N, C-alpha and C positions, 0 to 999 in steps of 0.2 A: 590122042590129041584133043578129044572131046572134053576130057577132064580139065585140061589146061584152059580151053576156051570158056568152060563153065566157071572156072576159078576167076579168070579175068573179069567176066561179067559180074560175078558176085562182088568182087572187090571194088569195081568201079561204082556199082550201085550202092554198096554199103558206105563208101566214102561220101557219095553225094548225099545220102540220107543223114549221115552223121553231121555233115556240114550244115545241112538245113535245120537240123534239130538243135544244134548247139547255140546258134545266135542268128539274129537277123542282120547283123552288121556285115558289110562287105569287107573283103580283103583280110579276113582273120586267118592266120596260118593254121593248117591242119597238122597236128602233132602226132607223129607215128610212134615215137619212143623217146628215150633219154640218151643224151650224149654224156658219157663218163670219161674222165681222164685219169690215167694211172701212170705213175712214174716207175719205171723198171730199173732197179739197180743192176740187175743181171745184164740187161741190154744197154744200159747207160743212156736211156732216152725216155721221153714221154710217149705214151700210146693212147690212142682214142678207141673207146668201146662204144658201139651203138647197141642200145638195149631196148628190146620190145617187151613190155609187160602185158600180161593177159588181162582181159576185161575183168573187173572186180578186184584187181590186186590192191588198189588204193583204199577200197572200202572194206575189205576183208583182212583183218590184221592177224589172223591165226593160221591160215592155210599156208603150207610150204609147197613150193613148186619144183618140178623137174627143170633142169637147165640144158639148153641146146647151145653148144658153142659152134660158131660158124667161122671157118677160115675164109679169107677173101671177103670179110664182113664190112668193107667200107660202104658208104652210102651210094657210091657210084659203081659198086660191084654187085654183090649178091644179097646184101642185107634186106633191102626193100622187098625183093621178090620172095625170099624165103620167109620173111615175116608174114607176107600174105598167105602163104601155104599154111604156116603155123596157125594163124588166126582162123582160116577156113576150117581146118581139120579139128580145131577144138570148139567149134560152134556146138551148142547143146543139141542141135538136130543132126549133127554129123557124128560127133563123139568118136572119131578115129584116133585123135591125139588128145591126151589130157592137157588142160591149161598149163602152159609152159612159159618160162622166161627164155628169150632168145638173146644171146650175146654175140654180136658181130665184132670180130677182131679186125679193126681197120689196118690195112697194110702200110708199112713204111718201105720195106724192101723185101718183097715176097720171095725173090730168088735167093736172097741171103738167108731168110728165116726158114724156108721150106725145104732146103737141100742140105745134105751132109757133104763133106769134102769129096771131091772127085779127082781121079787121076787122068781123066780123059781130057786131052789138050783142047779139043773142040768145045767141050762143056765149059772149060775155064775161060776160053776166049769169048764165048757167047754170054757167059754169066760170071764176070770177073769178081763179083762180090759174094758169090755162092759159098756154101759150106758152113752156115751158122745155125743149123737146126738144133744142135745140142743145147745152145743157149736159149733158143726159143722154146724148146720143150721144158727146160728148167723154168723159164718165165711162166709158162702155162701152169705148171704144177706148184711152184713155190710162191708165185706172186698173183697171177690172174685168178685162179680158182679161189684162194683165200680171200681176195678182194671181193669177189662176187658173193661168196658165202657170208662175208661180214656185212655187206651192204644191202643184201636182198634176202628174202625168205626162201631158202632153197631146201630141197630134200636131197637124198643121196643119188638120185638118177641124173647122170650126166652123159649127154650125147655129143659126139664130134662129127661135123660134116666137113669133108674136104674133097675138092675136085682137082684133077690134073696135078700140078706140083703140090697142091693142098692134099691130094690123095696120097702122094708120096709121103708127105709128112705124117698124115694120119696112119699110114702103114708102119712107118718107123716108130711112132708112139705105141702102136699096137704090139710091135715086137719088143720094144725096150721098156716101156712104161705102161703096160696094159691096164693097170688099175686106175689110171687117170680118168678113164671113161668106162661107163657100163655098156654103151652102145656106140658103134662106129658106122658111119655112112661114108663109104669110099667110092667115089665116082671117077671113072676114067683116070686111074692113077698113073702118073708118069714113072713107072717102075723101071723104065729103060735107063734112068739116070745112073751114071758111072758103070756102064756095061752091066746093068741089072744086079749090081753087087748086093742090093738089099736082100736078095734071096739067100745070101750066105751069112746074113746076120744071125747071131745066136739069140733065140727067143728067151726073154726073161721068164722066170717061173710065174705062173698065174694062180693065185689063190682062188679067185672066182673067174669063171670063164665069161668074157663079154659076148654080146650078140653083135654080129658083124654082117652088114649088107654091102655087097660089092656089085657095081654096075659098070657096063661099058657099052658103047654104041658101035655103029658101023664106022669104025675108025681105022687107022693104020694097023696092019697085021700085028706089029709088035705090041700095040696097046691091047688088042683083043687077046693075044696069046698070053701076055703077062698077067692080065686080069684073071684068066682061067688058071694060070700057074699059081697065083696067089691063093686061090681057093684050095688048090691041091696041097700047097705048102702048109697052110693053116690046118687043114685036116690031118696032115702028117704030124704036125707039132703037138696038137692037143685035140683029142676027139671030143672033148667037152664043149668046145667052142661051137656056138650055134651060128652057122654060116648060111647066108642067103645070096644067091647069085642071079643076076638078071641081065640078059642081053637085049638091047634095044636096036633092032635092025633098021628102023626108020629114022634113027637119030644119029647125029654126029657129035664131035667133041664140043661144038658150040651150043648145041640144042638139047643135050641130054640131061642137064642138071635138074631142071624143075620136075620133069616127069620122074626121074630117078628118086629124088627126095620125096615126092608125093608117094611113090610106090613103096619106098623104104618104110615110111611111117605106117602105111597100110599093112605092110608085111609084119612089122613089129607088133601091130595091134592084134594080129591073128595068133593068139596063144593056144 
């Protein structure tokens, strides 16, 4: 928890310093990133992307950057908080994370987009629009990633962050379309969906093994058991996958994300 308090302190002070250094005029908006709009033919709708660009992006026209894709990336969800972690970890005096582009995918209907079809009556009742993950995965691979690569200077490194139902989707992508991302951060995944049928999914062939970080907190037993089972299943599927697992006994489903993402980036940096 000390890391999180330190992060909050640094972000608050850095925002204040930036605001004072930019202008003496009052009421000038503080701009954190860019809002992009993309029309998806696959989803038949417009989508909003929140994009954080690292310091120096606009003045350095040659450097290409890793991209971190964030599910639940709306402004009132996880985008602002994860952008703060990304900024802090790529400070020159920290150097845990290379300067990176963060793409927050704003939600329209997360239960629709993050879940595959279910046969469980209760699931259908609680989430009547569910079951659209196949289209959303196609949107990510065929429309979103090409859009980002066309409009921003990117390199081949692509990381996906997903928690809860977002963790379920990240796991489905890892099984079905593993090459879409080189790193996966899967936090408290809702693998209980459709009676845990995700564990029966046949894994697609992997030409290059991604690096995977899985975390769970002191949550319901099924969440903890399924996270551990995912580690076991991945190890069985492909010994080349580099898997990291972390249990956070002091955190719950609501509080785990930030510490887990911070720890994941630290873990990936330890080569």
